N, C-alpha and C positions, 0 to 999 in steps of 0.2 A: 196742116196742122188745123184741127177743129176748134171750135168755139168752146169755152168752157169757162170754168172756175180756178185759177191757179195762185198757189203760194211761192212767194220769191224770197231767197235766202240771200243776203248779201255777205261778201268777206272783203276787207280792203288790207293792203300789203302784208300777207300773211306768207310764210314759206312755201314754196310750190315743190312737191306735189301734197305736202300735208294740209293745206288748206282745204283741197277739195275732199279729201278724205274727212276732216272735222266737220264741214258744212253737211256732208251725208248723213255722218254720226249724229251731229245736233238734230238734223231734220226728224230722224226716225226714233232716237233716244230722249228726245227731250221735247220738240215742238208738237210733234203729233200725240205722244200721251197726255200733255198739258192741255191740246186743244180738242176734246173727244169730239165735237160737233163735226169733225172733218175726218175723213179719211184719204189716203193714198188712192187716185184713180189709175187704172189702167190706162196707159196711153205712151205717148211721147214726152219726155222730157228734155228740157234747155239746160244747157250749161254754157255759159261765156267766161272765158279766162282772158285776161290782159296781164302783160308782165309788165309792174311798175320799175324794176329794175332786175335787169337781166344777170348782172354779175352776182346780185344777192339773192337770186331764186327767189323774190316777191312777186306774188301774184294780185291782183283783186278780180273780183269777177260776181256772178250771179247764177244760182240754181234755182230754175223754176220747175215747180212739180205739179201737175194736174190734181185736182182734189175735188171731192165731192161730199155733200152732208151728209150726216148719218141718220 
């Protein structure tokens, strides 16, 4: 993994797998458009998911995306 600038998006106790879909959607439909000083940089992305309640399909985690200044 190369050094660089990252933006991290967290989610807590959301239904799985919708939580992952929601966090990706938020990043590209809301966060990037409202933060024009940054753009998504080609490279590895990281996703961490932990199950809070397997019976209820609730998960928490983080999505890390590489960014660069525009």
